[in-house]
Structures are given as structure tokens and as C-alpha cells.
N, C-alpha and C positions, 0 to 999 in steps of 0.2 A: 670415273670414266674408264672405258676399255676399248680395245681395238679388236678387229676381226683378223685372224691369222689364216690366210688362205692355205699356207703350208700345212696347217693342222686340220684342214677340211672343216673349218668352223662356220656353221650356219645355225643360228640360234632360233629355237622355236619361240614364237611370240603369240600364237593364236590360243586364246583361253579356252575356246570350245574344244579344240584338239587336245589340249592339255587335260581338260576334265574327262574326256573320253578315255585317254590313256590311264588316268588315275582310277577311273571306274573299272577298267579291265583288270588292273593290278589288284584291286580289292576283292575280286571274285574268287581268288584263291588265298587261303590262309598262309601266313609266313611270319617268322620271328626275326629273321635277319634279311637286310636289303642292301644291295650294292648298286649305286647309280654310276654308270660309266659316262664320263664327259659331261659334268653338270653345267659347264660353260658359265652363263650368267645367272643360273639358278631358276629358270622358268619352271622346270619340274621340281627342282629341289625344295622350293618353298612349300610345296604341297606335301612332299614326302616327309619333311621334317615334322609336319603336323600329325602324322599317323601315330597314334598312341601305342605304347607297349612293344615297340620294335627296336632292334639295334640297327642303326643306319650308318652307312659309310659311303663316301663318294671318292672316285679316283679321277684326278685331273692332272694332266701333264703341264699345262700352260701356267708359268709362274704368275703372270699378270692376273689370270682368272682366279688363282688360289688366293691372292691378296684381296681381290675384289669380293669373292665369296665370303671370306672370313670377316671382312669389314661389314658387308651388307647383312649377313646372317650369323650373328654371334653364336647361335645354337649349333653351328657347324664346328665349333672349336674342338679340335682333336679327332674330328670325323673325316677329314680329307686326307686321302693317300696321294701324296704329291709325286706321281711318276706315271709312266705309260702303263696302260692296262696290259699291254702285251708283255711287259717285263715284271709285273707284280706277282707276289706270292698269293696264295689263296687267302682271302681277307677274313674268313671266319672259320672256326673249328667245326661248326655245325652247319647244316644245310642252309643255303641262302638263295634268295631270288635276285635276279639281275634285271635291271631296267635302264633304259637310256635312249637318248637321241644320239645314236652312235656316229662317230666321225666317219664320213662316207669313204674317205681314202684308205681306211683300214678295217672296214666293216666285216669283210669276209674273214680276215685274220682274227678278228674278235670272236667270231663264231667258232672258229677252230680252236681258239684258246679256251673257250667255254667247254668244248668237248673234253679237254684235259681234266676238267672238274665235274664232269657230267654226273657222277655219283653223288655230288653235293649240291647240284643246281637243279631243283625240281621244276623251275619255271623261269623263262626269259621273256620279257616284253620289250620290244625294240622298234625304233624308227630307223629305217634303212632307205637307201636309194631304192626306188620301186623295183628296178631290175633285179637287185640282190634279194629283196624280199620275195619277189615272185620265184626266183630260182630256188630259194630255200624251201618254199612251200609247194612247188610244182610236183606233179606226179608223173610216172612213166608215160611216155608217149608225147610229152610236151617238148617243144623245141628248146626250152630253157632248162629242162631237166638235165642235171649233170652231177659232178662230183659232190658239190655242196649239198644238193638235194638228197642224194643217197646217204652220205655220211651223217648228216644231221637227222634225217628221218629214221635212221637205224635206231636212234636213241630217243627221239622226241616226236610227239604229234605236233605238227605245225599248222597253224591257222592264219591265213591272210585276213586281217581284220578290216582295214579300210585304207583308202588312198589319202594322201595329204598333199595339197597344192603347194607349189613352190612359194606362193605368196604368203604362206603361213610362217615364213622364216625371215630373219634379218642377218645378212643379206639373202635375197632369194637365190637358191641354187639353180643351176641350169637344167636340173632334172627333177622329175616328180618323185615323191616319196611314198612309202607305205609302212604300215605298222603290222607286225606279226606277233603272235604269241606262240611260244614253244613250251609244251608240257612234257616232262620226262615220262617215258613209257615205263610200265611196271616190269616188263621183261625185255631183255635185249634179244636181237636175232640170234639164231643158232648158227654159228660159223666155226670153222676149224680153229681160227685164232683171229684176234682183232687185226694183227699185222697182215695176215693173208687177205682179209676182207678189204682193208685199205689199199693194199697193193693191187688187188684185182680191180677195184673200182677206178682207181687213178689210171691204171694201164688201159682199161677199156675206154674211158672217155678221152684219153690222150689222143686217140685216133678215132673219134666218134663217127666219122663218115664211113669208116670201114665196118664190115661185119665183125662180129665178135671173133669169128674163126681167124681172121687176119690180125685183129687188134691185140688179142691176148694169146696167140699161138705159142709164145715162149713160156707160158705158165702152165700148160696142160699137156698130157701125153697125146700122141697123135690119134689114138683110138677114141679118146674122150671128145676130141674136137669134131668127130663125125656126128655128134648129137645135133638134132635140129635147132636147139636153142642157140647154137653158135652161128646160125644163118642170120640171126637178128643183129641189129645194131644195139649199142649200149643203152640208148635212150628208151628202148622197148622193154628193158628188164626192170622188174620191181626190186625193191630192197631185199625181199625174201629170195628172189632169184639169185642175186649176187651172193647172198649168204650161203645158200645151198650149194652153189658152184665151188665155194672154197674147199669143200670136202673132196673135190675131184681134182684139185690142183696137185701138181707134182712137187 
């Protein structure tokens, strides 16, 4: 038996149809190494273990779930990394795909952690709180377009795949969920530096109701701020717009 730990944001997927859809998406792109984040009670894991010819690992923080998984799925022996995903080292020396029903309380942090490994993670398939999934996938002009959208889309093509009802989980979360697929872009945006890009994006959205001219005035010379693009708000700028502006920062 096992318990649900609210402190860890545990809502275990139980709907076989949804699980099969996620597995089908996973198999559309080839991979040799696979990391599952937050296997919980193994709803996805039991299918992932059956994929032939891959190196599989799962990262799980909860002591109780590690014991449960090892007992229920003997094939997991030596494959569970018992710690927080946010604290772990890169699990493979070669490129690897990431999949998971991500804990909702740290899902945004999980995506930023993946960015640290972006050159080794060609594909991510994840279940998120619907709001987070929409933010990651949204384009400029959307009300939910923000820091997460720009920083993830600078390196990944993101596709919102489908909604998942809260009734597909045990216990049902109070929010709806969504599954997204992120595929690494072959080229990164051209910017002055990654640090400049991140600083600009975060500064711009920190005061998203203001025009760019007011929100990021500390980052640019006064004459550059006269450009018409600075009359727009951050949510109106594309990833490419932000990247191009880094070359004009002071």
C-alpha cells in the first residue's frame, strides 16, 4: 500500500487511455536513453520498462514510493535515482529523452532545470497543470505568454497535445491538466549572450503591464529606447525580437 503526499504534489495518473496516448507520442521520436521524472506508483513506468533496447532510469524523491516501485517492478532494480529531480546530476552521458507526470508544485522549476541540460535533451514529453502547459506553448500576443514561454521556445518547438481531465488522477487535482511535447530546435536564436537574453526577458516581463521603454530602460542607451519596438509590451515581442534586442543592450 502507499499514501498520497500532498506536500509533494502527488496526483497519480490512472487512466489507461491517457497513458497509451502519452506512450504513443513518446514512440514517435527515436531515443536510446529515457528518464522518467516522478514515477509515483508506476502507471507510466510499467509501459516504459517494456520498451526494448533502451537505457531507462527514473527519479523519485518519495522514500515510500521507491520501496513500492522496487517491490512491484523488480525490473527497476538499480534504475531508480532516489532524490529530487531539481538536485540531481545529469543522469546519462549521452542524449536522453525526458518524460513524466511532473509534480505540479515544481513543474516550472523542472522545465528550467531541463534548460541546463538542453544540449543533451532532444525531447521532453510531460503532463503539467494545464495553465503551465499553456504558458510553455503560448505564442506572443497571448495573455499567458511570458518568461517561461520565451525561454523554453528559444530552444524548443513546443506543441500542446491534449487536455487531461482531473478525473484521470488519484486523487483528482483541483485543476485541469495538459500534455505537451518539446522538441529541441536545431539552431538556437542569435543573441549577444545567453545571460543577456535571460536578463532582458526576465526584466521585460517583471513589469509586463508597462511598455518595454519603461520596463527595460535600465538595460539600453537612451537613443536606442526611441525605437518603436519599445512602445510595445513584452507580451507582443517574439523570441526572435528579444534575441535581436540583446545586441543593442548597453
